[in-house]
N, C-alpha and C positions, 0 to 999 in steps of 0.2 A: 504494500500500500504506500502511495506517495501522497503525503498530506501537504496541502498548499494553503498558506495564509495569504491574504491580499489577492484572492483569486478574482475579485470583481474589478481589479485595476488593470492597467495596460500590460504590465509585465506578467502579473499573476495569471491573467486570463489567457494570454498567449502560451504561457508555460503549461497550464492545465490542458489546453487543446493539443499541444504537442505530445504530452504524455498519453492522452487518450488515443491520439492517432497512432501512437506506437503500440497500442494494445495493453497499456499498463493501467492498473487500478489507481484511481484518484479519489482522494477525500478532500472535498472543497470546504474550507472553513469560512463561514459567513456569519455576520452578526444578525442579519435579517433573513428570516425563512423565505420571504418572497423572492429574495435574490438567489436563493439556492435552487429554485424551481428549474431554471434554465440548465443548471449543472446536473440535476437529476435526470432531465430529459436527454442529456448527452451521455448518460450512463455512469456518472460519478456518484459516489456516496457523499452526502452532505452532513457536516457537523456544525452545530450552532455554538458559537463561542465569541465572546468579546475579548479583545486583545489584553484587557486588564484582568480577566477572570482566569486565574491559574488552574482552578479545578476543571472548568469547561475545556480549557486548552489541553490539560492532561488527557482528558477523554478523547479529544480530537487527535492527539499525538500517539495514543496507545496503539501498539501493534504496527506502527509505521516503519517501513524499511528506510524511508528518508523523509525529512521535513524541510519545506522551503519557508523561511522566515522573512517577512517583510514588515518592518516597523512603520506604522502609519506616520506620515509626515506631520509635524507640528510646526507650521510656518510662523506662528506668533506665540512662542513659548514664554512661560514665566521664568523669572531668574532662577538659574540652577537647573533648568530642564526637568522639573518634577513630573511633568506629564510623560515624557519619554522614560524617565527612570521607573515610573510605576509600571509601564508596559514591559520594559526590559526585565524587571523583577518577576513579573508574572510569566513571561516566556522562559526565563531561566528556571523557575520553580517547576513549570510544566515539563520542560525538557529533561530536567533532573529526574522527575518522577516517572515519566513515560519511557525514557531511554530508547529513543529511536536509533536505527542503525547509523544514521549520519544526519548532519544538519548543513544546509546551504542557506546563508543569510545574505540578503542584498544589502550591501554597504555602499560607500561612495568614495570617489576620488577625494583625497585630502582627509580621510578619516583619521589618519595618524597625526594630523597637525594639532599641536597644543594651543595654538593661537585662538582666542575666543571668536566663535562664529557659529552659525546655525547648524553646521555639519558636525559639531561636537557631539550632538545626540547620537550619531552613528559611531563615533569614536567610543562613547560610553558603552554602546551595545557591543562593540568588538571586545572591549575590556572585560565585560561581564560574561558574555557567552563564550569568550575564549577560555574561561576558567572551567568550563564543563569537561567532565571526563568522557568525552564523546568525540568522534571525528567531526570537526567543524570546518567549513570553508566560508570565508568572507569574500563575496563577489563585489569588488569595488568598481562601480561604474562611473564613467565620465558624465558630464552634463547631458541630460536627455535632449535629443533633438526635438522630441515631442513636447518640450516646454513651449515650442513655437505655436502650439495650439492656441495660445492666448493672442497670437498675432493674426490669425486667419481672418477674423472679422474686419480688422482695420486694413489689412492688405487688400481685401476685396473692396471695401467701401471707399477708402481714401487713397490707397496706394502709398501709405506712410505707416511705418511701424516704429514703435518706441523701443529703445534698447537700454538696459541697465549694464550690459556688458559693453565695455569701452576701453580703448579706442575702437571705433567701428571696424577698422581693418585688421584688428589683432585676432588671429585665430586661437581658439582654445580647444582642448580635448572635448569632443562630443561623441555620443553614441546613440543609435536607434534602439528602441525598446525591443525590436525583433532580435537584434544581436544579443541583448541581455538575456532574453528568455531562452535563446538557443544555447548559450553557454551555461545557464542555470540548469537546463535540461540535461546537458552533458555531465555536469558535476553531480547532479542527483543520482545518476546511474553509475557513477564511478565508485570505487572503494579506496579508502586511504586510512591512515591512522594519524591522530594528532590534529594539529591546526594548519590550515592552508589559507593563503591570501592570493586571490586571482584578481588582477587589475585589468580593466577592459575599456578600450576606446574604439571609435569607428575607424574606417580606413584612412581618414584624413582629418586634420584639425579644421575647424570651421569658425569663421568670423561673423559678426552681425551683418556685415555687408554681403557675405556669401549667402546668408539666409534670405536677405532681401532679393538678391539676384535669383535665387531658386524660386521664390514666389513669382517674380516677374516672368521667368521662363515658363512656369507651369500655368500661370493665369493669362499669359499673353498680353500683359499690360505693364506699364512702368510701376515699379515698387521701390521706394527708398526707405532708409531708416535714419532715425535721429537719436542722438544720445540724450538721455534724461539727465540733466545736471545733478551732480552728486549732492550739492547743497540744498536740493529740493526733495531728496528722498524721504527724509524723516517726516516732513509735513505731509507729503503725498501718501505715505504708507499709513500714517495716523488717520488721514481723511478717509482712507479705505477701510478703516475699522481696526487696524492693528494697535495693540497696547504697548508692545515692546518690539519696535522695529530694529533695534540695534543688532541683534544676531543676524538677521537677514541682510542688513546693510554690510556687516563685516564679511559675510560669506561672499557677497558680490565684490567687495574690495579684494578678497582673496583671489578670486578668478582674475580680476582686472590687474592686480599687482603681481600675480604669478606665484603666490605662496600657497595657494590651494593647487596641489599638483600630485602626481602619482609618486609613490615611494620607490617603485622599481620600474621595470620595463613592462608596459602593459601589452596584453594581447590585442590584436587588431580584429575588429568585426568586418563584415562585408557589405552592410547596407549603406549605400551612399545617400548624400543629402537629398537629392531630388526624389529618390524613392520614398524616403521618410516623409518629406513635405507633401508629396502626392497622396500619401495615405491620410494625412491630416485634412487635405482638401476634399477627400472622398467621403469624409464622415458626415 
C-alpha cells in the first residue's frame, strides 16, 4: 500500500494517478470525505485524517509499504512557525507508531538554510522527520513553475504580469510539478536505509522575463512583466490579509539574492517551461 498525503494538490494528485496507472495500491489521505469520492472511483482506498491528528494519521499510515508526506503550506505563519510545528509533530508521532517501510517527504530548495525565511518550516520538518528510525528521503524541489498560475488571468487580460522575483532577467532554479511527482514516484518504489536528500530542478533555470515570453508565445499576444518594488511588499501583503509578511518577504529576498539555493548538485527534470505554462492555460 502506498499512502499519499496532499493527494488533492498538484503534486499529490499526479503522484496518486501515476501509482494507480502502475497497478499499485493507493491510500488517499483526505480531510474531506467529499474529496475522497473521486479517488474511490479511481480504485484507491480513502483514509480521512487531518494533518494535525496523529491518531487518524497513524491509521492512515498503518500497513503502508511507503508514505508520501506533504506538509500543507502556511504562507502567513505566526512567529516561530507553531502551525507547521504542530503538523510536523503529528506526522512524526504517526510515522513512529505506524512504521511504514519508507517515507518520501516533499521539501524545498534552501531547506538547509538557517537564515530566517518562510522555507524554514520545511527545514524544521527535515530536522524532525530525519530523527525517525525509518528510511526517509527528502525531495527538495526548486521553485514551482506552477506558481505562475497566479499570472494566467493578468497575462490574458492585460498582457502584464507582476513579479516579486527580480531582477526580471535573472534566472532561478524552477521545476514543473510533473517532474516532482515523477521523481517522488520513483523514490517511493525504491528501497534504501537511513536518510536521503534528493534535490530537483527543471532542465533549465528560468527568469520572470522567460515566463512572460512563454505566455506570449502560447497566447499569441504581447506579454510583459514588471517588478513589484521591494519597499511596497509589506503594505501590499498586509492589504491582502497577511498578518506576518516578513517570512514570505525574506524567502523572496533569498531567491533574489541567491542565498536560497541547492546544497548539492540537483537532478534535472525534463518538463520545459512552455509545456508547464501550456498546462496552466489549459485548466
